[in-house]
C-alpha positions in Angstrom: 56.3 77.6 162.8 57.5 80.4 160.1 56.1 82.8 163.0 58.3 81.2 165.5 61.6 81.6 162.7 60.6 84.8 161.9 61.2 85.9 165.8 64.5 84.5 165.7 66.1 86.3 162.6 66.7 89.5 164.3 68.9 87.8 166.9 71.1 85.8 164.3 71.4 89.3 162.3 73.0 92.4 162.3 75.4 93.3 165.1 73.8 90.3 167.3 76.2 88.0 165.4 79.3 89.5 166.5 79.3 87.7 170.2 78.8 84.1 168.5 82.6 84.6 168.2 82.7 84.7 172.2 80.4 82.0 172.4 82.4 79.9 170.3 85.9 80.5 172.1 84.3 79.7 175.5 82.1 76.8 174.6 85.0 75.2 172.7 87.3 75.7 176.0 84.5 73.8 178.1 83.9 71.1 175.5 87.6 70.3 175.1 87.8 69.6 178.7 85.7 66.6 178.0 86.8 65.4 174.6 90.2 67.1 174.0 91.1 70.0 171.7 92.3 67.6 168.9 89.2 65.9 168.3 87.2 69.3 168.3 89.7 70.7 165.8 89.1 68.0 163.3 85.6 68.4 163.8 85.8 71.9 163.0 87.9 71.6 160.0 84.9 69.7 158.5 82.5 72.0 159.9 84.5 75.0 158.2 84.3 73.2 154.8 80.4 72.7 155.0 80.2 76.6 155.8 82.4 77.4 152.8 80.5 75.1 150.4 76.6 74.8 151.8 75.8 78.1 153.4 78.4 80.8 152.2 77.3 80.5 148.5 73.7 80.3 149.0 73.4 83.7 151.2 75.4 85.3 148.6 72.6 84.1 145.8 70.2 85.2 148.5 71.6 88.8 148.7 72.4 89.2 144.7 68.8 87.7 144.0 67.5 91.0 145.5 70.3 93.4 143.8 70.0 95.5 140.6 73.8 94.8 139.4 74.1 97.8 137.7 76.8 100.4 137.2 77.4 101.0 141.0 78.0 97.3 141.5 80.1 97.1 138.5 82.2 100.2 139.5 82.9 98.8 142.8 83.8 95.5 141.8 86.4 97.5 139.4 87.8 99.2 142.3 88.0 95.7 144.7 90.1 94.2 141.7 92.3 97.0 141.8 93.0 96.8 145.8 93.5 93.3 145.5 95.9 94.1 143.0 97.8 96.5 144.8 97.7 94.4 148.5 99.8 92.0 146.4 101.9 94.1 144.9 102.3 96.0 148.3 103.0 92.4 149.8 105.8 92.1 146.9 107.8 95.5 147.2 107.7 94.8 151.2 109.3 91.2 150.5 111.7 92.5 148.1 112.7 95.1 150.8 113.1 92.9 153.6 115.1 90.3 150.9 117.6 93.3 150.6 117.6 94.2 154.1 118.4 90.9 155.5 120.5 89.9 152.6 118.7 86.8 151.8 119.8 84.7 149.0 119.3 81.3 146.8 116.3 79.2 148.4 115.7 81.6 151.4 115.2 84.5 149.0 112.5 82.7 147.3 111.3 81.1 150.5 110.6 84.3 151.8 109.0 86.2 149.0 106.7 83.3 148.2 105.6 83.3 152.2 105.4 86.9 152.1 103.0 86.8 149.1 100.9 84.0 150.2 100.1 85.4 153.8 98.8 88.6 152.2 95.7 86.5 151.6 92.7 87.4 154.0 90.3 85.6 155.8 87.1 86.9 153.6 84.7 84.0 153.9 84.3 83.5 157.6 85.6 86.6 159.8 85.2 88.9 156.8 81.8 87.5 156.6 80.1 89.2 159.2 79.9 92.1 157.2 77.2 90.4 155.3 74.8 90.4 158.1 74.9 94.2 157.8 72.0 94.9 155.3 73.7 98.2 153.9 77.2 96.6 153.2 75.7 93.0 152.4 76.3 93.8 148.3 79.9 95.2 148.3 80.9 92.9 151.1 79.7 90.0 149.3 81.5 91.0 145.6 84.6 91.7 147.8 84.2 87.9 149.1 84.0 86.4 145.7 86.7 88.4 144.1 89.3 87.4 147.1 88.5 84.1 146.5 89.3 84.0 142.9 92.7 85.8 144.0 93.1 83.1 147.0 92.5 80.1 145.2 93.2 81.0 141.6 95.5 83.5 140.8 98.1 83.1 143.8 98.3 79.4 143.6 98.9 79.9 139.7 101.8 82.0 140.5 103.1 80.0 143.1 103.1 76.9 141.2 104.9 79.0 138.4 107.6 80.2 140.8 107.9 76.6 142.3 108.1 74.7 139.0 111.0 77.1 137.9 112.6 76.7 141.6 112.4 72.9 141.1 113.6 72.8 137.6 116.6 74.9 138.8 117.3 72.5 141.4 116.2 69.4 139.9 113.8 68.6 142.0 110.1 67.1 141.1 107.3 69.7 141.6 103.7 69.1 141.9 101.7 71.1 139.0 98.8 71.9 141.4 98.9 70.8 145.0 96.1 72.6 146.1 93.2 70.3 147.3 90.5 69.9 144.3 87.9 71.4 146.6 90.0 74.6 147.2 90.7 74.9 143.5 86.8 74.4 142.6 86.1 77.0 144.8 85.8 80.5 143.6 84.3 79.8 140.5 81.7 77.5 142.5 81.1 80.8 144.8 80.7 82.9 141.4 78.3 80.8 139.9 75.7 81.2 142.9 76.5 85.1 142.6 76.2 85.2 138.9 72.8 82.8 139.3 71.3 85.2 141.9 72.1 88.4 139.4 70.8 86.6 136.3 67.7 85.4 137.8 66.9 88.9 139.3 67.7 90.5 136.2 66.0 88.1 133.7 62.7 86.9 135.7 60.1 90.0 136.3 57.6 90.0 139.1 54.3 91.0 137.5 52.7 92.6 140.3 56.0 94.9 140.6 57.4 95.0 137.3 60.6 94.8 139.1 63.4 91.6 139.2 62.3 88.6 141.4 63.5 88.5 144.9 63.3 86.0 147.6 59.8 87.5 148.8 58.1 86.0 145.5 58.9 82.4 146.7 56.5 82.5 149.5 57.4 80.2 152.2 59.9 78.7 150.4 61.8 82.0 150.5 61.8 82.9 153.9 63.0 79.6 154.6 66.1 80.1 152.9 66.5 83.5 153.8 66.5 81.6 157.6 68.6 79.0 156.4 71.2 81.8 155.1 70.7 83.6 158.2 72.4 81.1 160.2 75.7 81.5 158.1 77.1 84.2 159.9 76.6 83.4 163.7 78.0 79.8 162.5 81.0 81.4 160.7 81.7 83.7 163.7 81.4 80.3 166.3 83.9 78.7 163.6 86.1 81.6 164.2 86.1 82.0 168.0 86.1 77.9 168.4 89.4 78.3 166.4 91.2 80.7 168.9 93.4 78.4 171.3 93.9 79.5 174.7 97.4 77.8 174.4 98.3 80.0 171.6 98.4 83.1 173.9 101.9 82.7 175.3 103.9 85.7 176.7 107.3 84.0 175.5 106.0 84.0 171.9 104.7 87.3 172.1 107.8 88.6 173.1 109.4 87.1 170.1 106.8 88.6 167.9 107.3 92.1 169.0 111.1 91.6 169.0 111.8 91.6 173.1 113.3 88.0 172.8 116.2 87.6 170.2 117.4 84.3 171.5 116.8 82.9 167.8 119.1 85.2 166.6 119.4 86.5 162.8 117.9 82.9 161.4 114.7 82.6 164.0 111.5 82.1 161.9 109.7 85.3 163.8 111.9 87.4 162.2 109.9 86.7 159.3 106.5 86.4 161.4 107.1 89.9 162.5 107.6 91.6 159.2 104.2 89.7 157.6 102.2 90.5 160.9 103.2 94.5 160.3 102.4 94.1 156.8 99.0 92.4 157.7 97.8 94.7 160.9 99.5 98.1 160.0 101.0 98.4 156.5 98.2 97.7 154.6 95.3 99.0 156.3 96.9 102.1 157.0 97.7 102.8 153.4 94.1 101.9 152.7 92.9 104.4 155.3 95.2 107.1 153.5 93.7 106.3 149.9 90.1 105.8 150.9 89.7 108.3 154.3 89.8 111.3 152.0 87.6 109.8 149.3 85.2 109.0 151.5 85.6 112.6 153.2 84.9 113.9 150.1 81.9 112.2 149.2 83.5 110.3 146.1 82.5 107.1 147.8 79.5 105.8 149.7 79.7 104.9 153.5 78.8 100.9 152.5 82.0 101.1 150.4 84.5 102.8 152.8 83.0 100.7 155.5 83.6 97.3 153.5 87.4 98.4 152.1 88.4 99.6 155.5 87.5 96.1 157.4 88.9 94.2 154.7 92.1 95.7 154.9 92.8 94.4 158.4 91.5 91.2 158.0 93.5 88.4 160.0 95.3 86.0 157.4 93.3 83.1 156.4 93.8 80.0 158.0 93.2 78.0 154.3 97.1 78.9 153.5 98.4 76.2 155.3 97.0 74.5 152.1 99.7 76.1 149.9 102.5 74.7 152.0 103.5 72.1 149.2 104.4 75.3 146.8 107.4 75.8 148.8 106.2 78.4 151.3 107.6 78.3 155.0 105.3 76.4 157.4 106.4 77.7 160.7 106.0 81.5 159.6 102.8 80.8 158.1 101.0 78.9 161.2 102.5 81.5 163.4 101.1 84.8 161.4 97.9 82.9 161.0 97.8 82.6 164.7 99.0 86.0 165.7 97.0 88.1 163.2 93.6 86.2 164.3 94.2 87.1 167.8 94.9 90.8 167.2 92.7 91.5 164.1 89.6 89.8 165.6 89.1 92.4 168.4 89.7 95.2 166.3 87.0 93.7 163.3 84.3 93.5 166.0 84.9 96.9 167.1 85.3 98.4 163.9 81.9 96.4 162.7 80.2 97.6 165.6 81.3 101.4 165.3 80.7 101.3 161.6 77.8 99.5 161.8 75.9 102.5 164.0 77.9 105.0 162.1 78.2 104.3 158.4 74.9 102.5 157.6 
């Protein structure tokens, strides 16, 4: 049995994981003809939570169990924290610029600011999780994922809650103190706990033969079963991403609105907001990231794995979990369309970058 599973692992690891996006996309279209799309979407939503809670954390535990978390990892953690701060600061400045440009005032001004800030949050767990399949990138990608989780589900909801509470007080509306579902409020700390457990176990328990920290290999067959179980995470997550792409979203009419060829909605159209968020996600953020970190990599100041993980994370699509933040008073239409179109555009770019960097920067 173990030998059989060992033969499967190479085909669900590394670059072999990327086709699972296409598999998920095609199979979902075929199954939807029998069951209907709505039923599949409900099932996939539950599968997404299962992956978040029972697969991704265990995968991170496995990665960090085999890692000496030293000076290099601490440096990268500090860099990622700075990058995340920069991304949200950039979103804030960009939103302020557009507020002034479009002369937004009152509630619309605050609505736009919160919507842009929220939609700087990226899909680090599922789409970004594909980087965990590249062994050389696993640790930096895991660090990035864990810190983004804290920003997405702890820091940004706190900021939005404060803003929403202040607005509600001014307008005499009753605001929910924290409308985020409990399972998402818990998630970043739950994820970090697995990372810390892996690091702590490796650092405190010694292998009597090698003298180094304990690794998954020291658990024998159980260790291998954990390895196989966690190896399923990336193909499953990418299948989930592919299944979430709706062919009906590929509308020429909406594409024209996105790129500004159709301005039938006038200045009040939410597509103006979608376009600005799309530009921030797909162009401004990754370009500025490349300008900052490209030269650092070129002169050897940062390793190839760091550059690859930072670059790919900069162009990740907007996370679909942002819809859970709608009660904080962000614009629904702009958020939903921004998630859809950044996913449609960014996923092929990310697949190409992982394929290119996976062979040249490992």
